[in-house]
N, C-alpha and C positions, 0 to 999 in steps of 0.2 A: 559218546557216553551220555546217558540221560538218567542214570540212577546209581546209587551206591553199589548195587549188586553187580553192575557192569564194571565198576572200579575193582571189585573183588575178583572178578573173572580175569581182568588184566593182570592183577597182582599174582594170581595163581599161575597164569600162563608164563609169566616172566620170572618166577621165583627161582628157577634153576639155571637162569642165564648168568653165569659168573661175570660177564661183561657189563651187566646192568648194575649201576651203583646206587641209584635212587630214582624215585618216581614222584612227580608233582602233578596232582589232578586239579582240573578246573571243570567241574561237572556242568555248571550253567552254560559254558562255552563249548562243551563237548571236546575238551582238549586235554591231552596228557603230555607232559614234558619228561623225557627219559634221558637221564645222564648215564652215559655208557662209554666203554672203550671200544675202539675198532669201528668197523662199518655198521651201518644201520640196517642193511638188507635182511639179515637173518631175523632180527627183531621184528621188522615190518612183516615178513612172511608169517611169523608166529602169530602176530596180532590179526592178520587177515583171516586166519582159520576160525576166529571167534565170530565172524559174520557181523561185525559192528560198523560196517562201512568205513573201514580204516583208510585214512589218507595221510600220506607224509606231507606235512606242511613245509618243513624246512629241516635241514641238518647243519648245524654250525658248531664250531669249536667253542666249548663252554669256557666261561671265565673261571679258571681254577682258583683264583684268589677268593671269589665269592663262596665257592664250595668249601674251601679251607676255613674261611671265617665261620661258616655255618657249623662245620664240624667242631671248631674250637669252642663255639658257644654251647653246643651240646655237651662237650666234655666238662666245661665249667659248671653247667647246670647239674650234671650227673654227679660230679664230685661234691657239690653242695648238698644235694639230697642224700647222697651216700653217707656223708659225715653226720648229718642230722639223725638218720636212722640208726647208725651204729651207736651213737651216743645214747639214744633212747632205748635201744636194745639192752645196753648195759644197765641203765637206770631201772628199766621195767623188770628184767630178770632178777636183779638183786632185790628190788622192792617186792616182787611177787613171792620170792622164797622167804624173805623175812616176815611178810605179812600173811603168808600161807594162802595167797590168792591165786586160784587157777586162772581167773580171768586175766590177771596181769602177766602171768607166765605165758599164757596163750598169745596175748598181745605182743609180748617180747619176741616170741618165736616168729610171729608175723612180721615184726620189724626186722628180724634177722633175714627172713626170706626176701624182704624188700631190698635190704642191703646187698644181698647176693645178686639180685636182679639188676640193681644199678651198677654193680661192679662188672657183671657180664655185659651190660649195655655199653659200658665204656670201651670194651673190646670190639663192640659192633660198630661204633661210630666210624664212618668213612668206609665201611666194608660193603660187600655186595648184598643185594636183597636176599639171596639164598643164605648167606652167613647170618644175617640179622634174624631170619626166620628160625634158623637152627638154635640160636641163642634164646629166642623167645620160647621155643619148645622145651629146651633144657630147664628154663625157669618154671614152666608149667609143671613139669614132672617133679621138680624139686619141691614145689609147693604141695603137691599131692602127698608126697612122703611125709612132710611136716604135719599135714592134716591127719594122716593115719596115726602117727606117733601121739598127737594130741588127743585123739579119741581114746586111745589105749590108756593114757594117763587119767583122763576124766572118768573112765569106767573104774579104774583102780581106786580112785579117791571116793567115788560114789559107793563102792562096796566096802571100803574100809572106814575106820574112824579117823577123822581129821579135825583139828581144832578150828575154831571160827576164824575166818579171815579178818584182817583189820580193815574195816570199811573206810576209815579216814585216809589211809595210805592209798587204797584203791581209787578213791575219788580224786585226790590231789595229783597223783602220778598220771592218771588217765587224762585229766584235764590238761596237764602240761603236754602230754603226748598228742592230744587232739589239736592243740594249737600248733605244734610242730608239723603235724601231717597236713593241716590246712595250708600252712606256708609252703610245704613241698608240692601240694597239689596245685596251688596258684602258680608256682614257678614252672611246673611241667606244662600246665595248660597254656601259659603264656608263650611257650615254645611253638605250639600249634603244629607239632610234627605228626605226620600220618604213618611214619615208619613203624614196623611191628615192634622193634625193641623199645621204642619210646612209648608206644601205645600200651605195651605190657607194663611199663613203669607206672603209667597213669592209673591203670586198673588196680594194681597193687595198692597204690596210695589212696585211691577212692575207697577201697575195702577197709583200709586202716581208719578212715574217718568214721565209718559205721561202727567198727570194732571199738574204738575209743569211747564213743557215745554209749555203747552197750555196757562196757565195764563201769562207767560212771553210774548208769541206772542200776546195775547189779550191786554196787557199793551201797546205794541208798536202800535197796531192798534187803540186803544183809542186815542193815541196821534196824529197819522197821520190823522185819519178820523174825529177827534174831535167829537166822538160819543160814547155813553155808550153801544151801541148795541153789539160790539165785546165782552165786558165783560159779558153781559147776555148770549150770544151764548156759550161762553166758560163755563160759569156756568152751563148751561143746558147740555153741552157735558160732563162735569165732572160727572154729575149724571147718564148719559148713561153709562159711564165707570164704575161707582159704581155698577149699576144694572147688567152689564155684568159680572163683577167680582163676584158678589153674585151668579149669575146663574152658573158660572164655579165652584165655591166652593160647591154649593149644588150638582152638578153632581159628584164632587170629593168625597163627603161624602156619596154617595149612598152605 
């Protein structure tokens, strides 16, 4: 291997091998470590078809305790970020309804999407590469559905009469949510996992940091312009971010 595209080729080639549990890439040393069940012959034959000068360096019995510890760490991390996102989903959806802010409502739905992704990722920990990719795909399609629902609501509010959103609530709640998402992103990045279900989790959380910042700006503009239009614009933008994140995740899970 000498570039990330070759890493992706290998992942795609092995994604339907149920015996493959996880992959660890060392691109500078052109080496990949494959954790799998059974014999390595079928995996080696599949990799040789990629014409990457594949050579079997060694095959040894893996330390199952190390893998179990890694899976346990992933579960603890995912439970932590799942709890944070569920709490802020409740806070934002309630605040969004009471303050009449589409931006907060949109952000709360994004938090809900993240919570579902983390919950699904918990089922993927320790599973096969194919199973992890299936979960990432489900998360991507779910986020697309949320984006469509959000756009419909933005259009409804734009065409109808709605009272002005409470800009103070928008700014305060979004600032707290931003701090929570930065913490989640830090925890996920510290894991340094390349597996698709964990990568999907990081994409969702990265999107949230952008979304929270946008809602804060919208709150300031609502106050300065005395108009609800910035809130609707940011709400629509949130769902664009949601849709883009879903597209990225679906590509990652191919």
